[in-house]
N, C-alpha and C positions, 0 to 999 in steps of 0.2 A: 204708351202701349207698345210702340215699336221697339223700345229698348228691351222689352221682354221677349222679342222674337229674334230668330236667327236670320240674318240678312246675307244673301249671297250677291256679291258684285260680279255680274256676268260680263266678261270681257274677252278680247282676243277673237275667237271664232276662226272661220276659214275664209272670210271674204278678202277682197283685195285691200281692204282697209284694216287688216288685222293689227299692224304695228301701231297705228294711231289709236285703235281701240284699247290696246294694252296700256298705252300712256294715259288715256282717259280713265280706265278702270283703276289703275294704280293710284291716281290722284284722288278718286272718289273713295277708294278703300281706305287710304290714309286719313282722309277727312272724317269718315265715319268712325274709324278706330279712335281718332283723337277726340271725338265727341262722346265716346263711351258706349258705342253700339256693339252688339255681338255680331261681328261681321267676318265673312270669309271671302277670299278671292277665288273666283271660279273661271277657269279657261273653258269657254263653251265649245268643246269639240264634239265629235260624233257620239261620245259616251255621256252627253249632258244629262240624260234622264237618270242614269245610274248615279252620277255625281250628286245631282240634286236630292235624290233619295238618301244616299249615303250620308250626306252632310245635313240632312233634315232641314233644308232651306224652307223658310216660311214666307219670306218676302224677297223678291229679286229686284235689285237696282241694275237696270240695263244700261250698259255703256258699250254695247256692240254697234259698230257702224257698218252699214251696207249688208248685203247678203241676207241670209235667213234671220239674222239678229234684228234687222230693221224693217223687213218686208212683211211682217205679220206672222210668219211661220213659227218663230219662237214664242211669240205672244200667244198663239193658239195652243201650243204645247203646254205652256204654263197654265193656261186656263183649264185645260183637260186635267192637269195634275193638281189643280186647286191651289196654285201658288200665286199670290198677288204680286203685281209688278208695277214699276214706275213707267210713266209715259203713256203714249197712245195705245189704243186697243188694236185688235186684229185688222179691222177694215181700214181704219185711218192710216195705220202703218203701211198696209199694202198699197193704198191709193197714193200716199205721199212718195213711196219708193218708185212707183211706176210713173215716169214723167208724162207718158201719153194719157194715162187715166186721170192724173191730177190736173193736167191742162184742160181736159174736157170738163171736169168738174168746175174749174175756175171759170171757164167760158160760160157754163150754164148759169153761174151766179153773177155774171157780169164783171168778173175780176179781170183786169187787163193783163194779157200775156203777149209776148212777141209773136208775130206770125210764124207758123211752124208746119212741117210736114213729117209724116212717118215713112220710114223706109224699112221694108222687110229684108233681112239678109239674103233670103232666097231669091229676091228680085234684083239684087245688086249684081248684075251680070254684064258689066261694062267691059267690052273687049279691050284688051291692052291696058287694063287698069284705069281706063278713062283718059290716059294721057293724050290720045289723039283726037278727043272729042271737044268741040267748041261748047261754049256755055249754053247755047240754045238747045243743042242736042242733049247735053247732060241734064238740063232742067227738065226736058221732056221725058227722058228716060226715068228720072226720079220723081216726076209729077210735082215739081215745085214751081210755084208761080210768083216768087219774090226773088229779087236780085241779091247778088253777093254784097258784102261778106256774109258767110253762114257760120253759125256755131253748130258743130256736129258732135252729138253726145250719145253715149249708150242710153237706152231707155230706162235702165234700172241699175244705176251705180251712183256713188256719192264721192265727195272729196275731189270733184273735177277729174276723176280717173277716166281716161279714154276720151277726154274732151279736147277738141282742137278748133281753131278759128280758121276757116278757109277763105282767104281773101281773093283768090283767083281760081279759075276752073281747074288748072293743072294740079292744085293741091287738094281737091275734093276727094279723089279716089283714095289717097293715102290716109286722109282723115277718116273716111268711111271704114276702111279696113282696120284702122286702129280701134274705132268705136265698136266694130263687130267682134273684136277679141273679147269684149266684156258682156255683150248682149246680142241676141239675134234680131233685135229691133233697134233702130237708130232714130233719134230726133234730129231733124235738120231745122234749125231755128234761124230766123232773121236776126243777125247780130245787131243789137242796139248799143250804140256808143253813148256812154254817159257815166254817171257816178254809180259805183257799185255799193249798195247799201245792204246791210244785214240787220234785221230787226229781231230782238229777243222777246219771246213771249213766255210768261210763267203763269200757269193756272188761269188761263183765259184773260190775262191782263198784259198790256205792253210794258216791258221792262225798260226799253230804250233801243237805240240803234247805234251802229258804228259804220263809218264810211271806210272802205278798204281801197287803198291806192297801190296796186302792184307796180313795182318799178320796171318790170319787163312784161309786155303783153297783157294778158288778162289774169284773173285770180285763179291760176292753175294749181295743180297739186304741188308743184315745186314752189310756187309763190306762197302757198298756205303754210308749208312746213319747213321752209328754209329761212332761218333767221336773217333779217335784214333785207329780204326781198319785197316786203310789203310795209307800207305806212298805214297806221290805223288812226283815224280821226274821230274822236268822241267829244261831243256829239257831231254828227255829220255837218258839213258846211253847206246847209240848204236853208232856204228861206223858211221861216216857221210854218207857214201855211203849206208849203210843199212837203216838209217833213211830216206834218200832220196827215196829209193825204197818203203819203208813202206808208206810214205806220197803220193807217186805217185799212189800206189794201192788204198789208201783211196780216193783220188780225182777221180780216175777212177770209183770207186764204186758209189760215189756221182753223177757223170755225167751219168753213165749207167742207173740209176734209174730216171734221169731227175729231180733231186732235185734242190730247189731254197733256197735262204736265208741262214740261219745258220743250219749246221748239225754237228753231231759228229759221226765219224766212229770208231767202235771198231775193233781192230785187235790183233792177236797174232803173235809174231816173234819167231820162233823156234830156237833151239840151233845152227843151221847152218846159221841163219840170214835170213831165208825165211819168208816173211810176209804172213799171211792168214787173209782175211777179215771175220769177224764174222757177223756184221750187221751195218746198217746205222740208226741213230736216227734222225728223221726229226724235232722233237721238243725236243732238249736236255734240261737238267735241267738248270734253269736260276736263282737259288739262287746265292747270292754273293760268295758262296763258292763252287758252282758247277764246273765241269771240264771245260766246255766251257769258262766261265768267267776267270778261272785260266789261260787257254791257251791264251785268248785274252790279259790278263794283260802282258804276256811276249812279246806280239806283240805291246805293247804300247797303248792298248785300255782299259781304265778303264770301270767299269760296266755300267755307264751311256752312255758312248760313244758306247759300244757294243750294248746296247738296241736301241740307236738311229740309229745306222748303219743298224740293222735288220729292223727297222721300215721304214727307208728312202728307202730301196730297194723295198718296195711295190710300191711306186710312180715310181721308175725307170723302172719297168718292165711292167707298164700299157701301 
């Protein structure tokens, strides 16, 4: 049925992840074209409504990362226009994109997350950029009751944009200011040292997992998108029972938010083997070398098969 419909691969957009999205979209477009679908590439700019109407798009394959493309706004627009789309719906997309909201949902469902605190940009009024404050005063100012190191993140961004690890009090202010460039709310999270695991989920089933080993620091934007800066271990080097618990937590997080289609759940497994959910990505990277396709390949799905499985789920849930 879908081969009779006109499919728009929505990519690009205006978020800080535009370039990554263009790469994902191009890979998906080429895959669908090769499979014989009637497909067009759509750069989702401010004129997106007019473009969708002009192109007579009937189904949207979403490859937008961050911003309005992943936070539920575009999903709501598509629903109003009567255009079916891949991936999660309005509410699940909004919850997953907002780290504060998603963490609260996870806690309600008993899903483990690192200790965290929220900081409003308007309350970050530390004199002298915080350089003259000791850790006790700084923690009091920001109402944080756990010790360093801290992972400091924008509340609503992806691809580790604006994320820094503050190992000492003197580096907190700069990390806060960087995060506030992308969001007026900031998550200050207790940094959990351990194995970084990414679990792929497709249509409510676990595809598998990959362990990422950045060669410098943590799995930052630079480590994600610079060739050679990260080692990927498939499957992760974890005891079978620990991997099972990790993937169980990932699937629970996916379901708690009400996600659909393909997601990638980011977790940390500490030295004791305890998994902590960091976030759920409702539109994971879809270049042929992105993590979800790597995971899918180990489950026997090549890139074209993965793309088609994501697309076919749209019809299945109507």
